[in-house]
FIDO-461924 format. One line per 3 residues: number of its first residue (from 1); for each residue y, x, z of N, C-alpha, C, O, CB. Coordinates in pm, 1 decimal, m for minus. Glycine has a CB too. Layout:
NUM) Y/X/Z/Y/X/Z/Y/X/Z/Y/X/Z/Y/X/Z  ...
# end
This chain:
1) 5384.4/17231.2/3604.0/5383.4/17098.9/3665.6/5521.1/17035.4/3651.8/5624.0/17099.4/3673.1/5341.8/17107.4/3814.7  5519.7/16910.6/3616.3/5643.3/16835.5/3601.2/5667.7/16755.8/3728.8/5579.4/16684.3/3776.2/5637.4/16742.0/3477.0  5787.3/16768.4/3783.5/5822.5/16698.0/3907.2/5873.5/16558.4/3876.2/5955.5/16538.6/3786.5/5928.2/16776.7/3986.5
4) 5822.6/16461.0/3953.2/5859.1/16320.6/3935.7/5893.4/16260.7/4071.1/5858.7/16314.9/4176.1/5744.4/16241.0/3867.8  5962.8/16146.8/4065.7/5997.5/16075.6/4188.1/5942.7/15933.6/4180.9/5959.7/15864.0/4080.7/6151.0/16074.3/4210.1  5876.7/15891.6/4288.9/5826.4/15754.7/4300.1/5938.3/15667.5/4355.6/5986.8/15689.3/4466.6/5698.8/15747.7/4391.3
7) 5978.4/15568.7/4276.7/6082.1/15474.8/4318.4/6022.9/15334.7/4302.7/6004.0/15284.9/4191.7/6215.8/15492.2/4233.5  5994.2/15272.9/4417.8/5927.6/15142.6/4422.7/5795.4/15149.7/4347.2/5703.5/15218.4/4391.9/6018.4/15031.6/4363.3  5783.1/15079.8/4232.4/5654.6/15081.5/4160.8/5663.7/15154.5/4026.9/5585.9/15127.3/3935.5/5605.8/14938.8/4137.8
10) 5757.0/15245.3/4015.8/5773.3/15325.6/3895.0/5786.3/15472.6/3932.7/5826.5/15507.7/4043.6/5896.6/15279.0/3813.7  5751.3/15555.9/3837.5/5761.6/15700.1/3856.0/5866.1/15749.4/3756.6/5858.0/15719.9/3637.3/5622.0/15772.5/3835.3  5964.0/15824.5/3805.9/6073.6/15869.3/3720.7/6069.2/16020.2/3702.6/6056.1/16096.1/3798.6/6208.3/15827.0/3779.8
13) 6080.3/16061.5/3577.0/6095.0/16202.3/3542.1/6243.4/16220.6/3513.5/6292.1/16178.1/3408.7/6003.4/16244.7/3417.6  6315.4/16283.4/3605.8/6460.3/16295.9/3592.7/6501.1/16401.3/3490.9/6602.9/16385.9/3423.3/6521.2/16328.9/3726.5  6424.0/16507.0/3479.3/6457.2/16615.6/3387.2/6437.4/16569.8/3242.1/6330.4/16521.5/3204.9/6370.1/16740.7/3417.0
16) 6541.3/16585.5/3162.2/6533.3/16545.5/3020.7/6431.7/16632.9/2947.3/6354.3/16582.6/2865.7/6672.9/16556.0/2952.3  6431.3/16763.2/2975.7/6335.2/16853.3/2910.2/6191.4/16815.2/2945.8/6104.1/16812.9/2859.1/6362.5/16999.9/2950.4  6167.5/16785.5/3073.2/6033.2/16743.5/3115.3/5997.1/16608.0/3055.0/5881.3/16584.3/3020.8/6024.5/16736.9/3268.9
19) 6095.6/16519.2/3041.9/6072.3/16388.8/2978.2/6025.8/16409.1/2834.4/5931.4/16344.5/2788.9/6201.0/16301.4/2981.6  6092.5/16498.9/2764.2/6054.3/16528.1/2625.0/5913.1/16585.3/2617.5/5836.1/16550.3/2528.1/6154.0/16626.4/2561.2  5879.0/16674.0/2712.0/5745.8/16734.3/2713.5/5636.8/16629.2/2733.7/5537.3/16626.8/2661.3/5737.0/16840.2/2823.3
22) 5656.6/16542.9/2832.5/5555.2/16440.3/2861.8/5541.6/16341.3/2748.1/5430.5/16309.0/2706.2/5589.9/16366.1/2990.4  5654.4/16292.8/2697.9/5649.7/16196.1/2589.6/5591.7/16260.8/2464.2/5507.5/16201.6/2396.7/5790.0/16139.4/2561.3  5636.0/16380.5/2433.6/5588.1/16450.7/2314.2/5444.7/16498.4/2324.9/5379.6/16521.9/2223.2/5676.0/16567.6/2285.9
25) 5394.7/16513.0/2446.2/5258.6/16562.6/2466.2/5155.2/16453.2/2489.1/5049.8/16480.2/2546.6/5256.6/16655.9/2581.8  5182.3/16332.3/2446.1/5083.6/16226.3/2463.2/5143.1/16088.0/2475.5/5073.7/15992.7/2511.0/5001.5/16253.8/2582.4  5272.5/16076.6/2446.1/5341.1/15947.2/2449.4/5329.9/15879.7/2584.9/5301.6/15760.2/2593.8/5285.2/15855.7/2342.4
28) 5352.1/15956.8/2690.2/5352.4/15900.7/2825.2/5491.4/15848.6/2856.2/5590.7/15915.0/2826.4/5308.3/16006.4/2930.4  5499.5/15730.7/2915.5/5624.6/15676.0/2964.1/5714.1/15618.6/2857.4/5681.6/15615.1/2738.7/5697.6/15779.2/3036.2  5829.9/15573.4/2905.7/5933.8/15516.9/2819.8/6068.1/15574.8/2864.1/6103.4/15565.1/2981.7/5934.6/15359.3/2826.3
31) 6142.9/15634.5/2772.2/6276.2/15681.9/2808.8/6368.1/15561.8/2834.5/6364.9/15464.0/2759.8/6334.9/15773.3/2697.0  6447.8/15569.0/2937.5/6537.6/15459.1/2973.3/6637.6/15434.1/2860.1/6707.7/15524.9/2815.5/6612.2/15490.3/3105.9  6642.2/15308.5/2815.0/6742.3/15267.6/2717.0/6714.9/15306.6/2573.6/6801.5/15288.9/2487.9/6870.4/15322.6/2755.2
34) 6595.7/15359.9/2544.3/6563.3/15397.7/2406.3/6440.6/15315.5/2364.7/6328.5/15349.2/2402.9/6535.9/15554.4/2392.9  6460.4/15207.5/2286.5/6350.0/15116.4/2257.8/6236.9/15176.4/2173.2/6119.8/15152.1/2202.4/6403.3/14996.7/2188.6  6268.7/15253.2/2070.5/6165.2/15314.7/1986.6/6194.6/15464.7/1977.0/6247.2/15512.7/1876.6/6160.3/15248.4/1843.2
37) 6159.6/15537.4/2083.4/6203.1/15677.7/2091.8/6127.4/15772.9/1999.3/6009.7/15754.0/1968.5/6188.6/15725.7/2232.6  6198.6/15873.5/1957.7/6141.1/15991.1/1894.4/6172.9/16104.9/1991.0/6277.7/16103.5/2055.6/6199.4/16017.1/1746.3  6084.3/16202.7/2001.5/6099.3/16308.7/2101.3/6237.5/16372.4/2096.4/6301.0/16392.3/2200.0/5993.1/16415.4/2080.9
40) 6283.8/16404.0/1976.4/6413.1/16472.7/1964.2/6530.7/16384.2/2005.5/6640.0/16435.5/2029.8/6433.2/16520.1/1821.2  6510.8/16252.6/2013.9/6618.8/16160.9/2052.6/6624.8/16134.6/2203.1/6717.4/16069.0/2250.8/6602.5/16029.6/1979.8  6528.3/16184.5/2276.6/6523.8/16155.9/2419.8/6635.8/16231.7/2491.3/6641.8/16354.7/2490.4/6385.5/16193.9/2479.2
43) 6723.5/16153.3/2552.9/6834.6/16210.9/2628.6/6854.6/16133.3/2758.4/6965.5/16123.3/2810.9/6964.7/16210.3/2544.6  6743.2/16078.5/2808.6/6748.1/15997.5/2930.7/6619.9/16022.6/3010.8/6520.4/16069.8/2955.7/6764.4/15844.4/2896.8  6622.3/15991.3/3139.4/6499.9/16005.5/3219.5/6386.8/15918.8/3164.6/6409.7/15818.6/3096.7/6527.4/15968.6/3365.9
46) 6266.7/15959.6/3195.5/6146.2/15890.7/3149.5/6089.1/15808.9/3265.2/6082.8/15856.5/3378.6/6040.2/15992.3/3095.3  6048.0/15687.0/3236.2/5984.9/15601.3/3336.7/5836.2/15593.2/3305.5/5796.8/15556.9/3194.7/6049.8/15458.6/3339.5  5754.4/15627.2/3404.1/5608.7/15615.4/3391.1/5562.8/15496.1/3473.0/5615.8/15470.6/3581.2/5536.2/15746.3/3437.7
49) 5463.7/15422.1/3421.5/5407.9/15319.1/3508.3/5304.6/15384.9/3599.6/5269.2/15501.3/3580.9/5343.9/15202.5/3424.7  5257.9/15311.4/3696.0/5169.1/15368.6/3798.1/5037.6/15418.9/3740.1/4987.7/15523.3/3782.1/5140.6/15265.8/3905.3  4981.0/15346.7/3644.8/4853.3/15388.1/3585.8/4869.9/15521.6/3514.0/4788.1/15611.9/3531.0/4800.4/15280.3/3487.7
52) 4975.6/15534.3/3433.8/5003.4/15662.0/3366.1/5022.7/15773.4/3468.1/4969.3/15883.3/3453.2/5128.5/15650.1/3276.2  5099.4/15743.2/3571.3/5127.3/15842.6/3673.9/5002.2/15891.4/3743.0/4986.8/16011.3/3766.6/5221.7/15786.7/3775.1  4912.3/15799.6/3775.9/4787.4/15839.4/3840.1/4704.9/15928.3/3747.6/4648.8/16029.1/3790.5/4706.4/15715.8/3881.1
55) 4698.2/15890.4/3622.0/4622.3/15969.6/3524.9/4679.6/16111.3/3514.6/4605.1/16209.2/3516.0/4623.6/15901.0/3386.2  4809.7/16121.1/3504.4/4874.6/16252.5/3494.1/4861.6/16332.2/3623.6/4845.1/16454.2/3619.7/5022.5/16235.9/3458.4  4868.9/16264.5/3738.2/4852.4/16331.4/3867.7/4709.9/16385.9/3881.0/4690.4/16500.3/3922.1/4884.2/16233.7/3984.4
58) 4611.4/16304.2/3846.2/4471.9/16349.5/3852.4/4446.4/16467.6/3759.7/4364.7/16554.5/3790.2/4377.7/16235.2/3816.7  4516.3/16470.7/3646.8/4498.3/16578.1/3549.3/4594.2/16695.0/3571.4/4608.5/16782.3/3485.8/4516.5/16523.9/3409.7  4659.6/16695.1/3688.1/4746.8/16805.0/3730.4/4858.5/16836.8/3630.4/4893.7/16952.9/3609.3/4664.1/16928.7/3753.2
61) 4913.0/16731.9/3569.8/5025.7/16747.8/3477.6/5158.7/16723.4/3548.9/5263.1/16774.0/3507.6/5011.3/16651.6/3358.3  5152.7/16644.0/3658.1/5274.9/16611.4/3731.5/5250.7/16621.5/3881.8/5137.3/16619.1/3929.4/5324.4/16470.1/3694.5  5361.4/16632.7/3954.2/5360.9/16611.8/4099.1/5455.3/16494.9/4123.4/5552.3/16475.6/4050.1/5405.4/16743.0/4180.1
64) 5426.1/16418.2/4225.9/5507.5/16301.1/4256.7/5557.7/16312.6/4399.5/5482.0/16344.2/4491.3/5427.0/16169.6/4236.7  5686.5/16286.5/4416.7/5747.5/16288.0/4549.0/5812.3/16153.4/4576.4/5866.3/16089.3/4486.2/5851.2/16401.9/4560.9  5806.4/16111.8/4701.2/5877.5/15992.4/4746.4/5951.2/16033.5/4872.4/5890.5/16079.7/4969.0/5779.6/15869.6/4772.2
67) 6081.8/16016.4/4870.7/6166.4/16059.3/4983.5/6138.5/16205.8/5018.8/6126.6/16241.7/5136.0/6142.1/15968.7/5107.8  6128.5/16288.8/4915.7/6107.7/16434.4/4928.0/5972.5/16473.7/4986.1/5950.7/16590.4/5018.8/6215.5/16493.3/5013.4  5880.9/16376.8/4999.5/5746.1/16404.7/5048.6/5647.8/16389.4/4931.9/5652.3/16291.5/4857.3/5708.1/16309.0/5167.6
70) 5560.0/16487.3/4918.1/5463.2/16485.9/4808.9/5366.3/16368.6/4825.2/5316.3/16342.7/4934.8/5385.8/16619.4/4803.5  5340.6/16298.3/4715.1/5248.9/16184.4/4714.5/5111.8/16231.8/4666.8/5100.5/16295.6/4562.1/5302.9/16069.1/4623.5  5007.8/16200.2/4744.2/4871.8/16240.0/4708.1/4809.5/16136.8/4613.8/4860.5/16025.8/4598.6/4784.7/16256.9/4834.8
73) 4699.6/16175.4/4551.8/4625.0/16082.5/4465.9/4583.3/15960.7/4547.1/4596.2/15847.5/4500.3/4500.3/16151.7/4403.5  4533.4/15983.0/4668.3/4488.7/15872.9/4754.3/4604.0/15776.2/4784.1/4585.8/15654.6/4779.9/4430.3/15928.2/4886.3  4722.2/15830.4/4814.0/4838.2/15745.6/4841.8/4879.9/15666.2/4718.0/4915.3/15548.7/4728.0/4955.6/15830.7/4891.5
76) 4875.6/15731.0/4601.2/4914.1/15661.7/4478.3/4813.5/15552.1/4443.8/4852.5/15444.2/4398.9/4925.8/15761.4/4361.9  4685.7/15578.6/4464.2/4582.6/15475.5/4439.2/4609.5/15353.9/4527.5/4599.3/15240.7/4480.3/4438.8/15531.8/4466.3  4643.4/15374.8/4654.2/4672.2/15263.3/4745.6/4790.7/15180.7/4694.3/4788.4/15057.9/4702.2/4701.8/15316.3/4888.4
79) 4892.3/15246.4/4642.9/5008.5/15176.6/4586.8/4966.3/15098.5/4462.1/5005.4/14983.1/4444.3/5122.6/15277.3/4552.4  4887.3/15161.4/4377.1/4840.1/15096.8/4254.3/4760.1/14970.3/4284.8/4774.7/14869.0/4216.4/4754.5/15194.2/4172.7  4676.1/14976.5/4387.3/4594.0/14860.3/4424.2/4680.7/14743.1/4469.7/4644.9/14627.3/4448.4/4494.9/14898.0/4535.2
82) 4794.3/14773.0/4532.2/4885.3/14665.8/4575.7/4958.0/14603.1/4456.8/4989.1/14484.0/4457.9/4987.9/14720.3/4677.0  4984.6/14683.1/4355.8/5065.6/14638.5/4241.9/4985.3/14574.4/4128.9/5037.3/14488.4/4057.7/5141.9/14754.4/4187.3  4859.3/14615.1/4111.6/4779.8/14569.8/3996.3/4654.5/14495.9/4040.6/4575.7/14547.8/4119.7/4740.9/14688.8/3908.1
85) 4636.5/14374.7/3989.7/4513.2/14299.9/4009.9/4400.6/14374.4/3938.9/4417.7/14416.9/3824.7/4526.3/14152.9/3957.0  4287.1/14390.8/4003.8/4170.7/14461.2/3946.9/4206.7/14602.4/3900.3/4162.1/14647.5/3794.8/4113.0/14381.3/3829.3  4287.5/14670.7/3980.2/4337.4/14802.5/3940.5/4225.6/14899.4/3901.8/4234.0/14964.8/3797.9/4419.0/14862.1/4052.9
88) 4120.4/14909.2/3984.7/4015.9/15009.4/3957.9/3955.4/14991.2/3819.7/3931.9/15088.7/3748.3/3905.6/15001.4/4063.8  3930.5/14867.2/3782.1/3869.7/14840.2/3651.2/3967.8/14870.5/3537.6/3930.2/14929.3/3436.2/3823.2/14693.4/3642.9  4092.1/14830.5/3555.3/4191.6/14858.1/3451.0/4214.6/15008.1/3436.6/4228.9/15059.0/3325.4/4324.4/14787.1/3482.6
91) 4218.0/15078.0/3548.8/4237.6/15222.5/3541.8/4118.1/15290.1/3474.7/4134.6/15385.1/3398.2/4259.7/15280.5/3682.5  4000.3/15241.5/3503.4/3879.3/15297.7/3442.3/3885.6/15285.1/3289.0/3848.0/15377.9/3217.4/3752.4/15226.2/3497.3  3932.5/15171.5/3240.1/3945.7/15150.4/3095.0/4057.0/15239.0/3039.9/4038.6/15304.3/2937.1/3974.7/15000.8/3063.0
94) 4172.0/15242.0/3106.7/4282.9/15327.6/3064.0/4235.6/15472.7/3051.7/4258.0/15538.2/2950.0/4401.5/15317.5/3163.8  4170.0/15521.2/3157.0/4122.5/15659.9/3161.5/4021.6/15687.1/3050.4/4025.8/15792.8/2987.4/4059.5/15690.5/3298.3  3931.5/15593.0/3026.2/3830.1/15610.7/2921.8/3895.6/15627.7/2784.7/3858.7/15717.2/2708.7/3733.3/15490.8/2919.8
97) 3991.8/15542.7/2753.5/4060.8/15556.0/2625.0/4139.9/15686.3/2618.3/4133.2/15757.0/2517.8/4154.2/15436.4/2602.0  4214.5/15719.0/2723.2/4294.1/15842.8/2723.3/4204.7/15966.1/2711.0/4236.1/16058.9/2636.5/4378.6/15852.0/2851.7  4093.2/15966.6/2784.2/4002.1/16080.5/2777.7/3941.8/16097.6/2638.5/3901.2/16207.8/2601.3/3891.1/16064.3/2880.2
100) 3936.0/15989.3/2561.7/3883.6/15994.9/2424.1/3993.3/16028.5/2323.2/3967.1/16035.3/2203.2/3818.2/15861.1/2386.6  4117.3/16049.9/2371.8/4225.3/16092.0/2284.2/4314.4/15981.2/2231.5/4401.1/16007.1/2147.9/4168.9/16163.5/2171.3  4295.8/15859.6/2277.5/4380.8/15749.1/2233.9/4510.5/15745.5/2315.8/4518.1/15800.4/2425.7/4305.3/15614.8/2246.6
103) 4610.3/15680.6/2260.3/4736.7/15657.5/2329.4/4731.0/15513.1/2380.0/4703.6/15421.0/2303.1/4862.8/15682.8/2234.2  4757.0/15493.9/2509.7/4741.6/15362.2/2571.2/4875.2/15317.2/2630.2/4935.1/15386.4/2712.5/4631.6/15364.8/2680.8  4919.9/15200.4/2586.5/5042.6/15140.5/2638.7/5011.3/15005.0/2700.3/4909.3/14944.2/2668.1/5148.9/15126.3/2527.3
106) 5098.1/14957.4/2788.5/5077.8/14822.3/2841.4/5076.6/14720.6/2726.8/5151.8/14733.9/2630.3/5188.5/14786.6/2944.5  4991.5/14620.5/2738.4/4978.2/14520.6/2631.4/5041.6/14387.9/2664.1/5011.3/14287.2/2600.1/4834.6/14498.5/2600.2  5129.7/14385.9/2763.2/5187.0/14260.3/2811.0/5254.4/14180.8/2699.4/5245.1/14058.1/2697.5/5286.7/14288.0/2921.3
109) 5322.2/14248.3/2606.4/5390.9/14173.1/2500.3/5292.9/14107.4/2404.1/5330.7/14019.5/2326.6/5484.4/14264.9/2422.9  5166.2/14150.3/2409.2/5062.9/14089.2/2326.3/4973.8/13994.3/2406.5/4882.2/13933.5/2351.2/4978.1/14197.2/2261.2  5000.1/13981.7/2535.6/4919.0/13893.7/2618.8/4783.3/13951.3/2653.0/4686.6/13877.4/2671.5/4900.9/13763.1/2550.7
112) 4775.8/14084.4/2661.6/4650.0/14150.2/2697.9/4682.1/14265.0/2794.7/4797.1/14282.3/2835.2/4574.0/14203.2/2569.8  4581.8/14341.7/2830.7/4604.4/14450.5/2926.1/4662.9/14575.8/2861.2/4753.2/14638.2/2916.8/4474.8/14485.7/2994.7  4611.3/14612.9/2742.9/4655.5/14736.2/2678.6/4667.2/14720.0/2527.5/4592.9/14643.8/2465.5/4559.6/14849.5/2711.2
115) 4761.5/14792.9/2470.1/4768.6/14815.2/2325.7/4729.4/14961.2/2307.5/4785.6/15049.7/2372.0/4914.5/14782.7/2264.7  4633.7/14985.9/2220.3/4579.0/15120.4/2206.2/4605.7/15174.1/2065.4/4574.9/15110.0/1964.9/4427.5/15120.6/2236.4  4663.9/15293.8/2062.1/4699.1/15361.3/1937.7/4602.5/15475.7/1911.0/4548.0/15535.7/2003.6/4843.8/15413.2/1943.0
118) 4582.4/15504.7/1783.5/4503.9/15622.5/1747.7/4591.8/15747.0/1745.0/4548.1/15854.7/1785.5/4435.9/15602.6/1611.7  4716.2/15733.0/1697.2/4805.1/15849.0/1685.2/4925.8/15839.9/1777.5/4964.5/15940.1/1837.5/4852.1/15863.6/1542.3  4985.5/15723.2/1789.9/5098.9/15707.8/1879.7/5204.0/15613.5/1825.9/5213.8/15593.3/1704.8/5160.8/15840.6/1906.9
121) 5283.1/15555.4/1915.4/5388.5/15464.6/1872.4/5489.1/15535.6/1783.0/5529.7/15648.9/1808.7/5459.0/15404.4/1993.2  5527.7/15465.6/1677.8/5619.9/15526.1/1581.7/5548.5/15602.6/1472.0/5607.1/15630.0/1367.2/5715.0/15617.9/1652.8  5421.7/15637.7/1494.9/5342.3/15706.0/1393.3/5249.8/15605.7/1326.3/5239.4/15601.1/1203.7/5261.1/15822.9/1455.0
124) 5183.4/15526.0/1407.5/5098.8/15418.1/1356.8/5119.1/15295.8/1446.1/5175.4/15305.8/1555.1/4947.5/15460.9/1352.8  5073.1/15181.9/1399.1/5074.8/15062.1/1482.6/4948.5/15063.4/1565.8/4846.7/15118.2/1523.6/5085.2/14931.2/1396.8  4954.1/15004.0/1683.1/4835.7/14996.7/1769.1/4730.6/14911.3/1698.6/4752.7/14791.8/1678.9/4871.0/14937.4/1910.6
127) 4616.9/14969.5/1660.0/4516.5/14889.1/1590.8/4431.7/14803.4/1685.4/4357.7/14715.7/1640.8/4426.5/14979.2/1510.8  4442.8/14829.3/1816.0/4355.5/14759.0/1910.7/4435.3/14693.4/2023.4/4530.2/14750.8/2076.9/4252.8/14855.9/1969.6  4394.0/14572.7/2057.2/4441.0/14504.6/2176.8/4321.7/14495.9/2270.2/4212.1/14459.1/2228.0/4501.3/14361.9/2144.5
130) 4342.2/14529.3/2396.8/4230.8/14537.8/2491.5/4255.9/14447.4/2611.7/4364.1/14447.0/2670.5/4209.7/14683.4/2537.6  4154.2/14372.3/2645.7/4157.4/14289.2/2766.8/4040.9/14333.3/2853.5/3927.8/14341.6/2805.5/4149.1/14134.2/2733.2  4066.8/14361.7/2980.2/3964.2/14407.2/3073.7/3900.2/14285.4/3140.2/3969.3/14198.6/3193.7/4024.5/14503.8/3180.6
133) 3769.1/14280.8/3135.8/3692.1/14173.1/3198.5/3598.3/14231.4/3302.2/3555.2/14346.2/3291.0/3612.7/14092.8/3093.1  3567.1/14152.1/3402.7/3464.9/14188.6/3499.8/3329.2/14145.3/3446.1/3317.9/14043.1/3378.5/3493.3/14123.8/3638.7  3227.1/14223.3/3476.4/3092.2/14184.8/3436.5/3062.8/14049.8/3501.6/3089.4/14030.6/3620.2/2985.5/14294.0/3478.4
136) 3008.7/13957.7/3424.9/2975.8/13825.7/3476.1/3090.4/13726.7/3468.8/3071.0/13607.5/3492.5/2930.2/13837.1/3616.2  3210.4/13774.9/3436.2/3325.5/13685.0/3422.7/3307.2/13602.7/3295.1/3282.5/13659.0/3188.5/3461.1/13765.4/3419.1  3318.8/13472.5/3304.6/3297.0/13391.2/3184.6/3406.2/13412.0/3080.5/3524.4/13422.4/3113.4/3289.3/13244.2/3221.8
139) 3365.2/13417.6/2957.1/3456.8/13421.4/2844.4/3434.3/13290.1/2770.9/3328.5/13267.1/2712.4/3433.1/13548.5/2750.7  3534.0/13206.3/2774.8/3519.4/13074.2/2714.0/3536.7/13081.9/2562.9/3592.9/13178.0/2510.3/3620.7/12976.1/2774.0  3488.5/12980.6/2494.8/3508.2/12975.0/2349.5/3657.5/12966.3/2317.8/3703.5/13022.6/2218.5/3432.4/12853.8/2288.0
142) 3732.1/12896.4/2401.5/3877.0/12889.4/2382.9/3939.0/13028.2/2398.4/4028.9/13064.7/2322.6/3940.1/12790.6/2483.6  3891.8/13105.4/2495.7/3941.1/13241.5/2514.9/3914.4/13330.1/2394.7/3998.7/13411.7/2357.3/3878.4/13302.5/2637.4  3797.1/13314.7/2333.8/3762.8/13392.4/2215.1/3853.1/13352.2/2098.8/3902.6/13438.3/2026.0/3614.1/13372.6/2177.7
145) 3874.7/13222.6/2081.0/3961.6/13175.4/1972.8/4104.5/13222.9/1993.8/4169.6/13266.8/1899.0/3957.9/13022.0/1963.3  4154.2/13214.6/2117.0/4289.9/13263.0/2146.2/4303.0/13412.1/2116.3/4401.5/13455.7/2056.7/4326.2/13235.9/2293.3  4203.4/13489.6/2157.7/4204.7/13633.7/2130.7/4205.2/13659.0/1980.6/4278.4/13744.8/1931.2/4083.0/13702.9/2196.3
148) 4123.4/13584.0/1909.4/4116.0/13599.1/1764.1/4245.1/13562.4/1694.9/4289.1/13631.8/1603.2/4004.8/13515.2/1709.2  4305.9/13453.5/1738.4/4432.4/13409.9/1678.4/4541.0/13514.7/1703.2/4616.6/13550.7/1613.0/4475.9/13272.2/1735.8  4546.7/13561.8/1825.5/4645.9/13663.4/1859.6/4625.9/13788.6/1775.2/4719.3/13837.9/1712.0/4638.4/13698.2/2008.8
151) 4502.9/13839.4/1775.1/4475.2/13965.3/1706.0/4501.1/13955.6/1555.7/4559.6/14046.7/1497.1/4331.1/14007.3/1730.6  4458.4/13846.4/1493.2/4479.1/13835.7/1348.8/4627.1/13815.4/1315.2/4673.6/13861.7/1211.0/4396.0/13720.2/1291.8  4700.2/13747.6/1401.4/4843.4/13726.6/1378.0/4918.6/13858.7/1375.1/5011.1/13875.2/1295.7/4902.4/13635.4/1485.8
154) 4880.2/13952.9/1460.5/4949.1/14082.5/1466.1/4868.7/14193.7/1397.7/4899.5/14312.0/1412.1/4976.4/14120.7/1611.5  4765.8/14153.7/1323.5/4683.9/14247.9/1244.2/4622.9/14359.3/1329.3/4637.5/14477.9/1299.9/4768.5/14310.0/1133.4  4554.1/14317.3/1435.4/4489.1/14412.6/1525.1/4347.7/14364.5/1556.1/4314.5/14247.8/1535.2/4571.0/14430.6/1656.0
157) 4266.2/14454.7/1605.4/4131.4/14419.6/1649.2/4136.0/14393.3/1798.6/4197.9/14469.6/1872.8/4028.4/14532.5/1614.9  4072.2/14287.4/1843.4/4069.9/14253.7/1984.7/3943.1/14310.6/2046.4/3833.6/14293.9/1992.9/4078.0/14100.2/2005.9  3959.4/14378.2/2160.2/3846.4/14441.7/2227.4/3835.7/14389.7/2369.9/3933.5/14389.8/2444.6/3860.9/14595.5/2226.7
160) 3716.3/14345.4/2406.8/3685.5/14311.5/2545.6/3629.6/14438.2/2608.2/3531.4/14493.0/2557.9/3583.4/14189.7/2556.8  3689.2/14485.9/2715.8/3642.9/14605.7/2786.5/3581.6/14561.3/2918.8/3644.2/14489.2/2996.5/3760.4/14708.2/2809.9  3457.6/14605.6/2943.4/3387.2/14565.7/3065.2/3341.4/14691.0/3139.0/3240.3/14751.2/3102.5/3266.0/14473.0/3032.6
163) 3415.8/14730.8/3243.3/3373.8/14845.9/3323.9/3245.9/14810.7/3400.3/3232.9/14703.0/3458.4/3486.7/14888.8/3422.8  3152.8/14905.3/3397.8/3024.1/14881.4/3463.8/2974.9/15013.1/3522.1/2941.3/15105.7/3448.3/2918.8/14821.5/3364.2  2971.0/15021.1/3654.2/2929.8/15147.2/3716.6/3029.4/15255.6/3683.6/3147.3/15245.1/3717.4/2788.8/15188.5/3670.8
166) 2982.0/15360.6/3617.2/3069.7/15472.8/3582.3/3106.0/15474.9/3434.7/3164.3/15572.1/3386.7/3003.9/15603.6/3619.6  3072.0/15368.0/3361.5/3104.0/15365.5/3218.5/3171.6/15233.2/3183.1/3172.2/15137.9/3261.1/2975.9/15385.8/3132.7  3228.1/15231.1/3063.3/3293.4/15111.2/3013.3/3220.0/15068.2/2887.1/3194.4/15148.6/2797.5/3445.8/15135.8/2985.6
169) 3187.0/14941.1/2882.2/3125.4/14885.3/2761.5/3232.3/14807.0/2687.2/3318.1/14743.7/2748.8/3001.7/14794.3/2796.0  3226.8/14811.4/2554.0/3327.4/14745.9/2472.0/3262.0/14649.1/2375.0/3154.4/14674.6/2321.1/3410.7/14849.1/2396.0  3330.3/14537.1/2354.5/3291.2/14440.7/2253.7/3414.2/14416.0/2168.4/3514.0/14362.0/2216.1/3235.9/14307.6/2317.2
172) 3406.8/14455.8/2042.0/3520.1/14440.1/1951.0/3494.3/14319.7/1861.2/3384.3/14301.0/1809.4/3542.8/14569.1/1866.0  3597.9/14239.1/1844.3/3586.0/14120.0/1761.2/3663.7/14138.2/1632.2/3778.5/14182.5/1633.1/3635.7/13996.0/1836.4  3600.2/14103.6/1521.5/3664.5/14101.2/1390.6/3656.2/13960.1/1338.2/3558.1/13889.8/1362.4/3598.7/14202.0/1291.7
175) 3759.8/13917.9/1265.6/3758.3/13785.2/1206.4/3758.8/13800.8/1055.8/3828.6/13885.6/1000.3/3878.9/13699.8/1254.4  3680.2/13717.8/991.7/3666.9/13721.2/846.8/3711.1/13587.8/790.9/3681.9/13483.2/848.7/3521.7/13753.7/804.2  3780.3/13590.6/680.5/3817.4/13466.6/614.4/3702.2/13424.3/523.9/3645.3/13504.6/450.0/3949.8/13483.0/533.5
178) 3670.5/13297.2/532.2/3558.9/13246.5/449.3/3608.4/13197.1/317.0/3529.2/13151.2/234.7/3483.8/13134.4/520.4
# end
């Protein structure tokens, strides 16, 4: 088990060796101050976001402490709900991709919820951009065009993820030049 500390809305892995293990074992987190890290270059603590932390906590890969008190899954979920709009749905999509072996990073720089890799950052480019939608949430024609423009500009496939019950349904969009 890797020990971590909850500081505000981030989880920190202080041990450099543990940081290397987590990053090297699934590209979890971001080493502080290293923009495009390689495992052997990690010489700084690792920062995990809350979604990653919950996934790792549920899978018994890490323990999390705040003020020297162990944080439970229930406590972390409560924190996640305060920090993330529609947390349960986003976590369900994150978990589904991770459980299928994909590497999932925040997609904020692409204007979506997640960037999803098949192999990992630095090995391949994220072929998928994912936006989480609620069932029944309208998707406008403008929204589809914006998603298409974004995805084709960065050479990625845009995926609408719709959590429903205990499963996630996906709609992937491809654009063809006429």
